[in-house]
mmCIF file of the N, C-alpha and C atoms, coordinates in Angstrom:
data_MODEL
# 
_entry.id   MODEL 
# 
loop_
_atom_site.group_PDB 
_atom_site.id 
_atom_site.type_symbol 
_atom_site.label_atom_id 
_atom_site.label_alt_id 
_atom_site.label_comp_id 
_atom_site.label_asym_id 
_atom_site.label_entity_id 
_atom_site.label_seq_id 
_atom_site.pdbx_PDB_ins_code 
_atom_site.Cartn_x 
_atom_site.Cartn_y 
_atom_site.Cartn_z 
_atom_site.occupancy 
_atom_site.B_iso_or_equiv 
_atom_site.pdbx_formal_charge 
_atom_site.auth_seq_id 
_atom_site.auth_comp_id 
_atom_site.auth_asym_id 
_atom_site.auth_atom_id 
_atom_site.pdbx_PDB_model_num 
ATOM 1   N N  . MET A 1 1  ? -0.754  13.771  1.975  1.00 0.00 ? 1  MET A N  1 
ATOM 2   C CA . MET A 1 1  ? 0.135   12.909  2.732  1.00 0.00 ? 1  MET A CA 1 
ATOM 3   C C  . MET A 1 1  ? 1.269   12.362  1.879  1.00 0.00 ? 1  MET A C  1 
ATOM 4   N N  . GLY A 1 2  ? 1.119   12.395  0.579  1.00 0.00 ? 2  GLY A N  1 
ATOM 5   C CA . GLY A 1 2  ? 2.166   11.928  -0.301 1.00 0.00 ? 2  GLY A CA 1 
ATOM 6   C C  . GLY A 1 2  ? 2.097   10.443  -0.632 1.00 0.00 ? 2  GLY A C  1 
ATOM 7   N N  . ALA A 1 3  ? 1.405   9.676   0.183  1.00 0.00 ? 3  ALA A N  1 
ATOM 8   C CA . ALA A 1 3  ? 1.266   8.236   -0.059 1.00 0.00 ? 3  ALA A CA 1 
ATOM 9   C C  . ALA A 1 3  ? -0.114  7.954   -0.639 1.00 0.00 ? 3  ALA A C  1 
ATOM 10  N N  . GLU A 1 4  ? -0.230  6.810   -1.295 1.00 0.00 ? 4  GLU A N  1 
ATOM 11  C CA . GLU A 1 4  ? -1.525  6.414   -1.861 1.00 0.00 ? 4  GLU A CA 1 
ATOM 12  C C  . GLU A 1 4  ? -2.409  5.838   -0.758 1.00 0.00 ? 4  GLU A C  1 
ATOM 13  N N  . ALA A 1 5  ? -3.662  6.235   -0.768 1.00 0.00 ? 5  ALA A N  1 
ATOM 14  C CA . ALA A 1 5  ? -4.613  5.733   0.223  1.00 0.00 ? 5  ALA A CA 1 
ATOM 15  C C  . ALA A 1 5  ? -4.871  4.248   -0.006 1.00 0.00 ? 5  ALA A C  1 
ATOM 16  N N  . LEU A 1 6  ? -4.992  3.490   1.078  1.00 0.00 ? 6  LEU A N  1 
ATOM 17  C CA . LEU A 1 6  ? -5.265  2.056   0.986  1.00 0.00 ? 6  LEU A CA 1 
ATOM 18  C C  . LEU A 1 6  ? -6.750  1.774   0.790  1.00 0.00 ? 6  LEU A C  1 
ATOM 19  N N  . VAL A 1 7  ? -7.593  2.607   1.391  1.00 0.00 ? 7  VAL A N  1 
ATOM 20  C CA . VAL A 1 7  ? -9.049  2.498   1.248  1.00 0.00 ? 7  VAL A CA 1 
ATOM 21  C C  . VAL A 1 7  ? -9.561  3.852   0.787  1.00 0.00 ? 7  VAL A C  1 
ATOM 22  N N  . VAL A 1 8  ? -10.363 3.849   -0.271 1.00 0.00 ? 8  VAL A N  1 
ATOM 23  C CA . VAL A 1 8  ? -10.907 5.098   -0.814 1.00 0.00 ? 8  VAL A CA 1 
ATOM 24  C C  . VAL A 1 8  ? -12.402 4.930   -1.084 1.00 0.00 ? 8  VAL A C  1 
ATOM 25  N N  . PHE A 1 9  ? -13.189 5.818   -0.507 1.00 0.00 ? 9  PHE A N  1 
ATOM 26  C CA . PHE A 1 9  ? -14.611 5.942   -0.817 1.00 0.00 ? 9  PHE A CA 1 
ATOM 27  C C  . PHE A 1 9  ? -14.762 7.238   -1.589 1.00 0.00 ? 9  PHE A C  1 
ATOM 28  N N  . ASP A 1 10 ? -15.324 7.171   -2.788 1.00 0.00 ? 10 ASP A N  1 
ATOM 29  C CA . ASP A 1 10 ? -15.490 8.343   -3.630 1.00 0.00 ? 10 ASP A CA 1 
ATOM 30  C C  . ASP A 1 10 ? -16.974 8.568   -3.923 1.00 0.00 ? 10 ASP A C  1 
ATOM 31  N N  . HIS A 1 11 ? -17.568 9.517   -3.220 1.00 0.00 ? 11 HIS A N  1 
ATOM 32  C CA . HIS A 1 11 ? -18.988 9.866   -3.379 1.00 0.00 ? 11 HIS A CA 1 
ATOM 33  C C  . HIS A 1 11 ? -19.890 8.632   -3.294 1.00 0.00 ? 11 HIS A C  1 
ATOM 34  N N  . VAL A 1 12 ? -19.670 7.823   -2.259 1.00 0.00 ? 12 VAL A N  1 
ATOM 35  C CA . VAL A 1 12 ? -20.401 6.565   -2.099 1.00 0.00 ? 12 VAL A CA 1 
ATOM 36  C C  . VAL A 1 12 ? -21.770 6.790   -1.465 1.00 0.00 ? 12 VAL A C  1 
ATOM 37  N N  . GLU A 1 13 ? -22.743 6.115   -2.038 1.00 0.00 ? 13 GLU A N  1 
ATOM 38  C CA . GLU A 1 13 ? -24.080 6.072   -1.469 1.00 0.00 ? 13 GLU A CA 1 
ATOM 39  C C  . GLU A 1 13 ? -24.528 4.623   -1.437 1.00 0.00 ? 13 GLU A C  1 
ATOM 40  N N  . PHE A 1 14 ? -25.347 4.296   -0.424 1.00 0.00 ? 14 PHE A N  1 
ATOM 41  C CA . PHE A 1 14 ? -25.893 2.955   -0.332 1.00 0.00 ? 14 PHE A CA 1 
ATOM 42  C C  . PHE A 1 14 ? -27.278 3.038   0.283  1.00 0.00 ? 14 PHE A C  1 
ATOM 43  N N  . ALA A 1 15 ? -28.189 2.215   -0.234 1.00 0.00 ? 15 ALA A N  1 
ATOM 44  C CA . ALA A 1 15 ? -29.564 2.196   0.272  1.00 0.00 ? 15 ALA A CA 1 
ATOM 45  C C  . ALA A 1 15 ? -30.044 0.759   0.402  1.00 0.00 ? 15 ALA A C  1 
ATOM 46  N N  . TYR A 1 16 ? -30.863 0.516   1.422  1.00 0.00 ? 16 TYR A N  1 
ATOM 47  C CA . TYR A 1 16 ? -31.550 -0.754  1.601  1.00 0.00 ? 16 TYR A CA 1 
ATOM 48  C C  . TYR A 1 16 ? -32.990 -0.551  1.174  1.00 0.00 ? 16 TYR A C  1 
ATOM 49  N N  . ASP A 1 17 ? -33.411 -1.239  0.125  1.00 0.00 ? 17 ASP A N  1 
ATOM 50  C CA . ASP A 1 17 ? -34.793 -1.128  -0.381 1.00 0.00 ? 17 ASP A CA 1 
ATOM 51  C C  . ASP A 1 17 ? -35.214 0.330   -0.566 1.00 0.00 ? 17 ASP A C  1 
ATOM 52  N N  . GLY A 1 18 ? -34.308 1.135   -1.121 1.00 0.00 ? 18 GLY A N  1 
ATOM 53  C CA . GLY A 1 18 ? -34.606 2.536   -1.392 1.00 0.00 ? 18 GLY A CA 1 
ATOM 54  C C  . GLY A 1 18 ? -34.426 3.471   -0.205 1.00 0.00 ? 18 GLY A C  1 
ATOM 55  N N  . GLU A 1 19 ? -34.159 2.933   0.975  1.00 0.00 ? 19 GLU A N  1 
ATOM 56  C CA . GLU A 1 19 ? -33.966 3.745   2.178  1.00 0.00 ? 19 GLU A CA 1 
ATOM 57  C C  . GLU A 1 19 ? -32.465 4.018   2.349  1.00 0.00 ? 19 GLU A C  1 
ATOM 58  N N  . PRO A 1 20 ? -32.030 5.287   2.223  1.00 0.00 ? 20 PRO A N  1 
ATOM 59  C CA . PRO A 1 20 ? -30.600 5.599   2.291  1.00 0.00 ? 20 PRO A CA 1 
ATOM 60  C C  . PRO A 1 20 ? -29.968 5.207   3.627  1.00 0.00 ? 20 PRO A C  1 
ATOM 61  N N  . ALA A 1 21 ? -28.809 4.565   3.539  1.00 0.00 ? 21 ALA A N  1 
ATOM 62  C CA . ALA A 1 21 ? -28.017 4.244   4.726  1.00 0.00 ? 21 ALA A CA 1 
ATOM 63  C C  . ALA A 1 21 ? -26.758 5.103   4.748  1.00 0.00 ? 21 ALA A C  1 
ATOM 64  N N  . LEU A 1 22 ? -26.206 5.398   3.564  1.00 0.00 ? 22 LEU A N  1 
ATOM 65  C CA . LEU A 1 22 ? -25.027 6.254   3.426  1.00 0.00 ? 22 LEU A CA 1 
ATOM 66  C C  . LEU A 1 22 ? -25.265 7.212   2.268  1.00 0.00 ? 22 LEU A C  1 
ATOM 67  N N  . ILE A 1 23 ? -24.911 8.481   2.461  1.00 0.00 ? 23 ILE A N  1 
ATOM 68  C CA . ILE A 1 23 ? -25.113 9.488   1.426  1.00 0.00 ? 23 ILE A CA 1 
ATOM 69  C C  . ILE A 1 23 ? -23.825 10.272  1.224  1.00 0.00 ? 23 ILE A C  1 
ATOM 70  N N  . ASP A 1 24 ? -23.296 10.247  0.006  1.00 0.00 ? 24 ASP A N  1 
ATOM 71  C CA . ASP A 1 24 ? -22.131 11.027  -0.420 1.00 0.00 ? 24 ASP A CA 1 
ATOM 72  C C  . ASP A 1 24 ? -20.949 10.918  0.545  1.00 0.00 ? 24 ASP A C  1 
ATOM 73  N N  . VAL A 1 25 ? -20.502 9.682   0.794  1.00 0.00 ? 25 VAL A N  1 
ATOM 74  C CA . VAL A 1 25 ? -19.366 9.442   1.684  1.00 0.00 ? 25 VAL A CA 1 
ATOM 75  C C  . VAL A 1 25 ? -18.071 9.533   0.891  1.00 0.00 ? 25 VAL A C  1 
ATOM 76  N N  . ASN A 1 26 ? -17.165 10.371  1.373  1.00 0.00 ? 26 ASN A N  1 
ATOM 77  C CA . ASN A 1 26 ? -15.822 10.506  0.818  1.00 0.00 ? 26 ASN A CA 1 
ATOM 78  C C  . ASN A 1 26 ? -14.852 10.219  1.951  1.00 0.00 ? 26 ASN A C  1 
ATOM 79  N N  . LEU A 1 27 ? -13.974 9.231   1.763  1.00 0.00 ? 27 LEU A N  1 
ATOM 80  C CA . LEU A 1 27 ? -13.099 8.782   2.835  1.00 0.00 ? 27 LEU A CA 1 
ATOM 81  C C  . LEU A 1 27 ? -11.825 8.236   2.235  1.00 0.00 ? 27 LEU A C  1 
ATOM 82  N N  . GLN A 1 28 ? -10.708 8.554   2.871  1.00 0.00 ? 28 GLN A N  1 
ATOM 83  C CA . GLN A 1 28 ? -9.426  7.978   2.481  1.00 0.00 ? 28 GLN A CA 1 
ATOM 84  C C  . GLN A 1 28 ? -8.720  7.513   3.745  1.00 0.00 ? 28 GLN A C  1 
ATOM 85  N N  . ILE A 1 29 ? -8.249  6.286   3.726  1.00 0.00 ? 29 ILE A N  1 
ATOM 86  C CA . ILE A 1 29 ? -7.505  5.733   4.857  1.00 0.00 ? 29 ILE A CA 1 
ATOM 87  C C  . ILE A 1 29 ? -6.126  5.339   4.345  1.00 0.00 ? 29 ILE A C  1 
ATOM 88  N N  . TYR A 1 30 ? -5.102  5.842   5.031  1.00 0.00 ? 30 TYR A N  1 
ATOM 89  C CA . TYR A 1 30 ? -3.721  5.615   4.627  1.00 0.00 ? 30 TYR A CA 1 
ATOM 90  C C  . TYR A 1 30 ? -3.040  4.588   5.528  1.00 0.00 ? 30 TYR A C  1 
ATOM 91  N N  . ARG A 1 31 ? -1.941  4.052   5.051  1.00 0.00 ? 31 ARG A N  1 
ATOM 92  C CA . ARG A 1 31 ? -1.145  3.085   5.815  1.00 0.00 ? 31 ARG A CA 1 
ATOM 93  C C  . ARG A 1 31 ? -0.809  3.681   7.187  1.00 0.00 ? 31 ARG A C  1 
ATOM 94  N N  . ARG A 1 32 ? -0.891  2.834   8.208  1.00 0.00 ? 32 ARG A N  1 
ATOM 95  C CA . ARG A 1 32 ? -0.582  3.171   9.601  1.00 0.00 ? 32 ARG A CA 1 
ATOM 96  C C  . ARG A 1 32 ? -1.555  4.170   10.219 1.00 0.00 ? 32 ARG A C  1 
ATOM 97  N N  . GLU A 1 33 ? -2.675  4.352   9.573  1.00 0.00 ? 33 GLU A N  1 
ATOM 98  C CA . GLU A 1 33 ? -3.687  5.262   10.084 1.00 0.00 ? 33 GLU A CA 1 
ATOM 99  C C  . GLU A 1 33 ? -4.770  4.452   10.787 1.00 0.00 ? 33 GLU A C  1 
ATOM 100 N N  . PHE A 1 34 ? -5.264  4.953   11.891 1.00 0.00 ? 34 PHE A N  1 
ATOM 101 C CA . PHE A 1 34 ? -6.365  4.334   12.619 1.00 0.00 ? 34 PHE A CA 1 
ATOM 102 C C  . PHE A 1 34 ? -7.563  5.250   12.536 1.00 0.00 ? 34 PHE A C  1 
ATOM 103 N N  . ILE A 1 35 ? -8.734  4.680   12.334 1.00 0.00 ? 35 ILE A N  1 
ATOM 104 C CA . ILE A 1 35 ? -9.949  5.480   12.321 1.00 0.00 ? 35 ILE A CA 1 
ATOM 105 C C  . ILE A 1 35 ? -10.963 4.871   13.281 1.00 0.00 ? 35 ILE A C  1 
ATOM 106 N N  . THR A 1 36 ? -11.885 5.690   13.689 1.00 0.00 ? 36 THR A N  1 
ATOM 107 C CA . THR A 1 36 ? -13.007 5.250   14.519 1.00 0.00 ? 36 THR A CA 1 
ATOM 108 C C  . THR A 1 36 ? -14.276 5.708   13.843 1.00 0.00 ? 36 THR A C  1 
ATOM 109 N N  . VAL A 1 37 ? -15.256 4.826   13.784 1.00 0.00 ? 37 VAL A N  1 
ATOM 110 C CA . VAL A 1 37 ? -16.552 5.173   13.205 1.00 0.00 ? 37 VAL A CA 1 
ATOM 111 C C  . VAL A 1 37 ? -17.568 5.116   14.343 1.00 0.00 ? 37 VAL A C  1 
ATOM 112 N N  . VAL A 1 38 ? -18.164 6.253   14.618 1.00 0.00 ? 38 VAL A N  1 
ATOM 113 C CA . VAL A 1 38 ? -19.090 6.375   15.737 1.00 0.00 ? 38 VAL A CA 1 
ATOM 114 C C  . VAL A 1 38 ? -20.401 6.934   15.215 1.00 0.00 ? 38 VAL A C  1 
ATOM 115 N N  . GLY A 1 39 ? -21.500 6.433   15.732 1.00 0.00 ? 39 GLY A N  1 
ATOM 116 C CA . GLY A 1 39 ? -22.796 6.958   15.330 1.00 0.00 ? 39 GLY A CA 1 
ATOM 117 C C  . GLY A 1 39 ? -23.919 6.168   15.957 1.00 0.00 ? 39 GLY A C  1 
ATOM 118 N N  . PRO A 1 40 ? -25.126 6.641   15.767 1.00 0.00 ? 40 PRO A N  1 
ATOM 119 C CA . PRO A 1 40 ? -26.286 5.981   16.366 1.00 0.00 ? 40 PRO A CA 1 
ATOM 120 C C  . PRO A 1 40 ? -26.627 4.676   15.644 1.00 0.00 ? 40 PRO A C  1 
ATOM 121 N N  . ASN A 1 41 ? -27.477 3.875   16.274 1.00 0.00 ? 41 ASN A N  1 
ATOM 122 C CA . ASN A 1 41 ? -28.000 2.681   15.613 1.00 0.00 ? 41 ASN A CA 1 
ATOM 123 C C  . ASN A 1 41 ? -28.658 3.101   14.309 1.00 0.00 ? 41 ASN A C  1 
ATOM 124 N N  . GLY A 1 42 ? -28.366 2.358   13.245 1.00 0.00 ? 42 GLY A N  1 
ATOM 125 C CA . GLY A 1 42 ? -28.949 2.677   11.949 1.00 0.00 ? 42 GLY A CA 1 
ATOM 126 C C  . GLY A 1 42 ? -28.240 3.808   11.231 1.00 0.00 ? 42 GLY A C  1 
ATOM 127 N N  . GLY A 1 43 ? -27.071 4.217   11.736 1.00 0.00 ? 43 GLY A N  1 
ATOM 128 C CA . GLY A 1 43 ? -26.343 5.340   11.143 1.00 0.00 ? 43 GLY A CA 1 
ATOM 129 C C  . GLY A 1 43 ? -25.456 4.979   9.971  1.00 0.00 ? 43 GLY A C  1 
ATOM 130 N N  . GLY A 1 44 ? -25.318 3.676   9.659  1.00 0.00 ? 44 GLY A N  1 
ATOM 131 C CA . GLY A 1 44 ? -24.542 3.262   8.489  1.00 0.00 ? 44 GLY A CA 1 
ATOM 132 C C  . GLY A 1 44 ? -23.169 2.687   8.794  1.00 0.00 ? 44 GLY A C  1 
ATOM 133 N N  . LYS A 1 45 ? -22.838 2.469   10.064 1.00 0.00 ? 45 LYS A N  1 
ATOM 134 C CA . LYS A 1 45 ? -21.511 1.950   10.425 1.00 0.00 ? 45 LYS A CA 1 
ATOM 135 C C  . LYS A 1 45 ? -21.261 0.559   9.843  1.00 0.00 ? 45 LYS A C  1 
ATOM 136 N N  . THR A 1 46 ? -22.199 -0.333  9.996  1.00 0.00 ? 46 THR A N  1 
ATOM 137 C CA . THR A 1 46 ? -22.043 -1.691  9.473  1.00 0.00 ? 46 THR A CA 1 
ATOM 138 C C  . THR A 1 46 ? -22.048 -1.689  7.946  1.00 0.00 ? 46 THR A C  1 
ATOM 139 N N  . SER A 1 47 ? -22.870 -0.857  7.352  1.00 0.00 ? 47 SER A N  1 
ATOM 140 C CA . SER A 1 47 ? -22.895 -0.751  5.880  1.00 0.00 ? 47 SER A CA 1 
ATOM 141 C C  . SER A 1 47 ? -21.532 -0.289  5.369  1.00 0.00 ? 47 SER A C  1 
ATOM 142 N N  . LEU A 1 48 ? -20.909 0.651   6.056  1.00 0.00 ? 48 LEU A N  1 
ATOM 143 C CA . LEU A 1 48 ? -19.583 1.137   5.683  1.00 0.00 ? 48 LEU A CA 1 
ATOM 144 C C  . LEU A 1 48 ? -18.574 -0.010  5.704  1.00 0.00 ? 48 LEU A C  1 
ATOM 145 N N  . LEU A 1 49 ? -18.605 -0.807  6.762  1.00 0.00 ? 49 LEU A N  1 
ATOM 146 C CA . LEU A 1 49 ? -17.692 -1.944  6.875  1.00 0.00 ? 49 LEU A CA 1 
ATOM 147 C C  . LEU A 1 49 ? -17.973 -2.993  5.804  1.00 0.00 ? 49 LEU A C  1 
ATOM 148 N N  . ARG A 1 50 ? -19.233 -3.277  5.550  1.00 0.00 ? 50 ARG A N  1 
ATOM 149 C CA . ARG A 1 50 ? -19.581 -4.261  4.516  1.00 0.00 ? 50 ARG A CA 1 
ATOM 150 C C  . ARG A 1 50 ? -19.134 -3.806  3.132  1.00 0.00 ? 50 ARG A C  1 
ATOM 151 N N  . LEU A 1 51 ? -19.181 -2.509  2.877  1.00 0.00 ? 51 LEU A N  1 
ATOM 152 C CA . LEU A 1 51 ? -18.694 -1.973  1.604  1.00 0.00 ? 51 LEU A CA 1 
ATOM 153 C C  . LEU A 1 51 ? -17.181 -2.159  1.489  1.00 0.00 ? 51 LEU A C  1 
ATOM 154 N N  . VAL A 1 52 ? -16.443 -1.897  2.559  1.00 0.00 ? 52 VAL A N  1 
ATOM 155 C CA . VAL A 1 52 ? -14.984 -2.085  2.542  1.00 0.00 ? 52 VAL A CA 1 
ATOM 156 C C  . VAL A 1 52 ? -14.639 -3.545  2.294  1.00 0.00 ? 52 VAL A C  1 
ATOM 157 N N  . LEU A 1 53 ? -15.424 -4.447  2.864  1.00 0.00 ? 53 LEU A N  1 
ATOM 158 C CA . LEU A 1 53 ? -15.162 -5.880  2.708  1.00 0.00 ? 53 LEU A CA 1 
ATOM 159 C C  . LEU A 1 53 ? -15.662 -6.445  1.381  1.00 0.00 ? 53 LEU A C  1 
ATOM 160 N N  . GLY A 1 54 ? -16.406 -5.647  0.617  1.00 0.00 ? 54 GLY A N  1 
ATOM 161 C CA . GLY A 1 54 ? -16.927 -6.119  -0.663 1.00 0.00 ? 54 GLY A CA 1 
ATOM 162 C C  . GLY A 1 54 ? -18.123 -7.029  -0.524 1.00 0.00 ? 54 GLY A C  1 
ATOM 163 N N  . MET A 1 55 ? -18.772 -7.012  0.634  1.00 0.00 ? 55 MET A N  1 
ATOM 164 C CA . MET A 1 55 ? -19.951 -7.851  0.857  1.00 0.00 ? 55 MET A CA 1 
ATOM 165 C C  . MET A 1 55 ? -21.189 -7.263  0.194  1.00 0.00 ? 55 MET A C  1 
ATOM 166 N N  . ILE A 1 56 ? -21.199 -5.942  0.027  1.00 0.00 ? 56 ILE A N  1 
ATOM 167 C CA . ILE A 1 56 ? -22.258 -5.232  -0.683 1.00 0.00 ? 56 ILE A CA 1 
ATOM 168 C C  . ILE A 1 56 ? -21.599 -4.228  -1.612 1.00 0.00 ? 56 ILE A C  1 
ATOM 169 N N  . ARG A 1 57 ? -22.350 -3.765  -2.601 1.00 0.00 ? 57 ARG A N  1 
ATOM 170 C CA . ARG A 1 57 ? -21.824 -2.776  -3.561 1.00 0.00 ? 57 ARG A CA 1 
ATOM 171 C C  . ARG A 1 57 ? -22.570 -1.465  -3.394 1.00 0.00 ? 57 ARG A C  1 
ATOM 172 N N  . PRO A 1 58 ? -21.878 -0.360  -3.593 1.00 0.00 ? 58 PRO A N  1 
ATOM 173 C CA . PRO A 1 58 ? -22.557 0.938   -3.463 1.00 0.00 ? 58 PRO A CA 1 
ATOM 174 C C  . PRO A 1 58 ? -23.613 1.130   -4.554 1.00 0.00 ? 58 PRO A C  1 
ATOM 175 N N  . THR A 1 59 ? -24.651 1.866   -4.226 1.00 0.00 ? 59 THR A N  1 
ATOM 176 C CA . THR A 1 59 ? -25.652 2.203   -5.229 1.00 0.00 ? 59 THR A CA 1 
ATOM 177 C C  . THR A 1 59 ? -25.173 3.376   -6.082 1.00 0.00 ? 59 THR A C  1 
ATOM 178 N N  . ARG A 1 60 ? -24.181 4.097   -5.594 1.00 0.00 ? 60 ARG A N  1 
ATOM 179 C CA . ARG A 1 60 ? -23.562 5.201   -6.332 1.00 0.00 ? 60 ARG A CA 1 
ATOM 180 C C  . ARG A 1 60 ? -22.141 5.377   -5.813 1.00 0.00 ? 60 ARG A C  1 
ATOM 181 N N  . GLY A 1 61 ? -21.244 5.839   -6.664 1.00 0.00 ? 61 GLY A N  1 
ATOM 182 C CA . GLY A 1 61 ? -19.858 6.075   -6.264 1.00 0.00 ? 61 GLY A CA 1 
ATOM 183 C C  . GLY A 1 61 ? -19.021 4.815   -6.354 1.00 0.00 ? 61 GLY A C  1 
ATOM 184 N N  . SER A 1 62 ? -17.808 4.898   -5.805 1.00 0.00 ? 62 SER A N  1 
ATOM 185 C CA . SER A 1 62 ? -16.910 3.745   -5.876 1.00 0.00 ? 62 SER A CA 1 
ATOM 186 C C  . SER A 1 62 ? -16.137 3.566   -4.578 1.00 0.00 ? 62 SER A C  1 
ATOM 187 N N  . VAL A 1 63 ? -15.777 2.300   -4.339 1.00 0.00 ? 63 VAL A N  1 
ATOM 188 C CA . VAL A 1 63 ? -14.951 1.917   -3.198 1.00 0.00 ? 63 VAL A CA 1 
ATOM 189 C C  . VAL A 1 63 ? -13.735 1.199   -3.768 1.00 0.00 ? 63 VAL A C  1 
ATOM 190 N N  . ARG A 1 64 ? -12.557 1.545   -3.270 1.00 0.00 ? 64 ARG A N  1 
ATOM 191 C CA . ARG A 1 64 ? -11.323 0.883   -3.696 1.00 0.00 ? 64 ARG A CA 1 
ATOM 192 C C  . ARG A 1 64 ? -10.537 0.489   -2.458 1.00 0.00 ? 64 ARG A C  1 
ATOM 193 N N  . VAL A 1 65 ? -9.998  -0.736  -2.478 1.00 0.00 ? 65 VAL A N  1 
ATOM 194 C CA . VAL A 1 65 ? -9.122  -1.230  -1.427 1.00 0.00 ? 65 VAL A CA 1 
ATOM 195 C C  . VAL A 1 65 ? -7.842  -1.653  -2.122 1.00 0.00 ? 65 VAL A C  1 
ATOM 196 N N  . PHE A 1 66 ? -6.731  -1.059  -1.744 1.00 0.00 ? 66 PHE A N  1 
ATOM 197 C CA . PHE A 1 66 ? -5.456  -1.277  -2.423 1.00 0.00 ? 66 PHE A CA 1 
ATOM 198 C C  . PHE A 1 66 ? -5.581  -0.990  -3.918 1.00 0.00 ? 66 PHE A C  1 
ATOM 199 N N  . GLY A 1 67 ? -6.413  -0.015  -4.270 1.00 0.00 ? 67 GLY A N  1 
ATOM 200 C CA . GLY A 1 67 ? -6.568  0.400   -5.652 1.00 0.00 ? 67 GLY A CA 1 
ATOM 201 C C  . GLY A 1 67 ? -7.492  -0.466  -6.501 1.00 0.00 ? 67 GLY A C  1 
ATOM 202 N N  . ARG A 1 68 ? -8.122  -1.459  -5.886 1.00 0.00 ? 68 ARG A N  1 
ATOM 203 C CA . ARG A 1 68 ? -8.983  -2.374  -6.622 1.00 0.00 ? 68 ARG A CA 1 
ATOM 204 C C  . ARG A 1 68 ? -10.356 -2.454  -5.949 1.00 0.00 ? 68 ARG A C  1 
ATOM 205 N N  . PRO A 1 69 ? -11.369 -2.958  -6.678 1.00 0.00 ? 69 PRO A N  1 
ATOM 206 C CA . PRO A 1 69 ? -12.658 -3.182  -6.038 1.00 0.00 ? 69 PRO A CA 1 
ATOM 207 C C  . PRO A 1 69 ? -12.495 -4.141  -4.856 1.00 0.00 ? 69 PRO A C  1 
ATOM 208 N N  . PRO A 1 70 ? -13.161 -3.890  -3.738 1.00 0.00 ? 70 PRO A N  1 
ATOM 209 C CA . PRO A 1 70 ? -12.955 -4.709  -2.538 1.00 0.00 ? 70 PRO A CA 1 
ATOM 210 C C  . PRO A 1 70 ? -13.243 -6.193  -2.709 1.00 0.00 ? 70 PRO A C  1 
ATOM 211 N N  . GLU A 1 71 ? -14.202 -6.558  -3.535 1.00 0.00 ? 71 GLU A N  1 
ATOM 212 C CA . GLU A 1 71 ? -14.501 -7.978  -3.710 1.00 0.00 ? 71 GLU A CA 1 
ATOM 213 C C  . GLU A 1 71 ? -13.339 -8.735  -4.339 1.00 0.00 ? 71 GLU A C  1 
ATOM 214 N N  . ARG A 1 72 ? -12.461 -8.030  -5.054 1.00 0.00 ? 72 ARG A N  1 
ATOM 215 C CA . ARG A 1 72 ? -11.281 -8.670  -5.655 1.00 0.00 ? 72 ARG A CA 1 
ATOM 216 C C  . ARG A 1 72 ? -10.164 -8.849  -4.632 1.00 0.00 ? 72 ARG A C  1 
ATOM 217 N N  . GLU A 1 73 ? -10.210 -8.090  -3.555 1.00 0.00 ? 73 GLU A N  1 
ATOM 218 C CA . GLU A 1 73 ? -9.173  -8.179  -2.523 1.00 0.00 ? 73 GLU A CA 1 
ATOM 219 C C  . GLU A 1 73 ? -9.493  -9.220  -1.457 1.00 0.00 ? 73 GLU A C  1 
ATOM 220 N N  . ARG A 1 74 ? -10.724 -9.682  -1.410 1.00 0.00 ? 74 ARG A N  1 
ATOM 221 C CA . ARG A 1 74 ? -11.105 -10.665 -0.386 1.00 0.00 ? 74 ARG A CA 1 
ATOM 222 C C  . ARG A 1 74 ? -10.443 -12.011 -0.601 1.00 0.00 ? 74 ARG A C  1 
ATOM 223 N N  . GLY A 1 75 ? -10.118 -12.296 -1.862 1.00 0.00 ? 75 GLY A N  1 
ATOM 224 C CA . GLY A 1 75 ? -9.463  -13.553 -2.188 1.00 0.00 ? 75 GLY A CA 1 
ATOM 225 C C  . GLY A 1 75 ? -10.356 -14.674 -2.047 1.00 0.00 ? 75 GLY A C  1 
# 
């Protein structure tokens, strides 16, 4: 796209008490882009949002919002 992604998930994994919620997620969201996250109950939608907001940290991989860790962007 030529522009820098605002949100980047790089090989992200997350587990609750050893039970995987997200496995090897790679995602880039660019300015003016809209996304929809659809899936069954327990499919990891809320975990994905909590990772973007910096409320939880991935067990593997990295999340960046505006090029920084999300917890630093929450202010």
